[in-house]
N, C-alpha and C positions, 0 to 999 in steps of 0.2 A: 318323774321326768321334769327337769327344769325348763322354763320358758326362756329361750334365748333372747327374746325381745323385751324381757322384763328383768334384766340383770341389775342388781344394785350398783349405782354409780360409785358409791364409796362404801367399802367394808372396813370396819375397825375390829381389831381382835385383841382380846386379853389372853395371852398364851400361857395358860395356867396348867399346873400338874407335872411340870418337868421333874421336880425333886421327888415327888411321890412315885412317879414312874420309875425312877432309878432305885429308890428304896425298896419298892416291890420286887426288884430284881437283885437285891442284895448289893447294890452298887452305891458309890458315893453320889451325892446330889449333883455334882458337877457333870457326871456322865449324862444325867437327864437334861441339863442345859445344852450340852453338846448335841444330843439327839433332837432337842427342840429346835435348835438353830438349823440343823440339817433339814428338818421338816419345813422350816420357814422357806427354804429354797424351793421345795416342792409346791407349797401353797402359793408362793409368789408367781411361779410359772403357771399354775392352774388358773389363778385369778386373771393373769394377763391374757391367757388364751380364751377365757370366757368373755372378755371385753370389759372387765372391771376397770374403771379409770383411776381410782385412788384406793390404795391398800395401806392402812395405818395400823401398826402393831405396837403393843406395849411391851417393851423389852426390859426396861430397868427403871424403877421409880426412884424418886429422891429418898423415899423411906427404905429402899433396898440397901442403901449405904449402911444401915444398921445391922445388916447380916454379918456373919463371921468374915473377917478380913480375907481369908483364903478363898471364900466363895465369891466375894466381890471381885477380887483380882482375877479369878478364873472366868467370871462372867465378862469382864472387860476384854480379856484375851479372846474369848469365844466370839464376841461381837465383831472384833477386828478380823477374825478368821472367816466369818460369814461373808464379809464384804469382798466378793469376787467379781471382777469385771465381767467375766463371761456370762454370769447370770443376768446382768443388766443389759449387756450388749446383745446377747442372743434373743432377748425378749423386748428390746426397745423400751426399757424401763429406766426411769430416772430415780435417783436415790436422794432421800431427804432425811433430815433429823429435826425433831422438835424436843425442846427441853432446856434445862439450865446447863448449858455446856461448860460454864466456868467451874462447875463442880467436878468435871471429868478430868482425868490425867491429861497432860498436854499431848502426849503421844496419841491418845485416843481422839482428842479434839482435832489434831492435825490430820489423822487418817480419815475421819468423818468428813472434814471440810474438803479434803482432796477428792474423795469419792463423789461428793456432791458436784464438784467442778467437772470431773471427768465424765459424768453421766448427764450433765445439764442439757446436752443436745438431743437426748432421747425424748420423743413426744408421744410415747405410748402410755402405759400405766405409770403413775407416780407412786413409788413405794416409800413409805415414811416409817422410820423407827422412832418411837417415843423413848428417849434415853435421858436419864436423870430428869424424869418428868414428874410433875405434880400438877393436877388441874387447879387446885386451890392456889398454888404458887403462881401459876399462869395468870389467874384472875387478879391476884395481888399485883403482879407485874404490869398487867394491862391497866389497872387502876392508877398505878404510879405514872405510867406513860401519859395517860389522859390528864391527870392532875398537873403534870409538868407542862403539857400543851396549854391548859387553861391559864396556868401561871404566866406562861410566856406570851399569852395573847393570841395563840394560834387557833384556839377554839373557845367558845363560851360554854357555860354550864348548860344552856339550852340545847347545845349541840350534842350533849351526851345522851345517846340512845342505844338500842340494841346493836345497830349497825356499827356505831362508833366503838363499842366494846369488842365486837367481832373483829374489827379491823386492827385492833391492838393486841390480839392474841397471837401466840406462836403459830397457830394454824390459820392465820388470816388469809392465806393464799388458796386454801382448799375449801370445797363445800363441806357442810356438815355430814356426818356418816348417815347413810340410809339404814345400815344394818350393823349392829354391834354383836359380836360373837364372843362368848367366854367359855373356854374349855375347863375341864378339871373338876366340875361338880359344884363349885361355889356359885352363889346367886347374889352377887353384888358387883359394882363396877369399880371399886377400889381407887377412887380419886383419879379417874381416867376420863378425860373429855366431858366433864360435867356440864359445861355450857353447851358444847357442840351436840351432845346426845339428847337434848331436850325432847326431840320428836323422832329419835331413832327407834327402829324396831330392835328388840333385844332377843337374843337366842342363847340359851344356856344348855350345855350338855355335860354329861359325866365323863366323856372321853378325855384322857390326858392328852395334852398338846402333841407329844411325839407320835401319838397314834391317830391324830386327826388328819385323815387323808382325803382323797377325792370324794369317796362316798359320803363322808361326814360333811364336807364342804357343800356338796349338792343338797344334802338334807337341810342344812341351814338356809340355803338359798330358796329351796322349795317352801320352807316354813315362812320365809319372808314374802314369797310370791302369793301365798294363800291368805295374806292379811290385807285388810283395807286400811290404807293410810288416810286418816281424815283431817289431821292438823286442826282440830277443834270444831270441824264441821260435823253435821249429822250424816248418817249413812245415806239417807235419801238425797242430800245435797251432792254428795260425792258421786252417787250413781247417776244423778241427773247430768252432772258435768261430764262424766265418762261417756254418756250416751249422745252428747252433742256432736 
């Protein structure tokens, strides 16, 4: 049973296993991506109802552009079909995108921007899709922005610290994830939120993303709630602070 007073503020998810889910059923990989995006609607609603404030999901990496052209095209179409106003309106959820948008087709860019504008007034959960995303590229981009500011005299080298880097990331407006979930059996984070997940709790499971439902989400949150987050401190220090 999850503790409703200890829900992670920010959950990040690597939605893995869609292709293998489809292949196990004798279907084309694109059917798995469709099932995965259908499930994202379910998980978005569940997280919103639990009181999660930020949900960030890895939908498409920059490296995914190396996949077969037909699969890339299908993925783009599926992401657009996922963006349904009712999902966000009914749950008071705002929609956001992080990533290198310039790599995306203009029709996709326009649709994503329009959805961000249409849901900007919702103040419940913030649901973010990492699209055309690479954490290494994000850090390169942040470095360039900071270097430009130093060159322009807007900041000095001594001003460059962790906070300055965080403020120049695509995710600058959101807190770091408390819990990172990866489905599908792989145990790596695949160039996803490398800076932001420095102190996140990780949860890996074998369940393919299309089958990751309410029970599996609760198991991930229960695992998170059974851990002690120390952020470099000792167990005794954390317990002393909790008892004050």
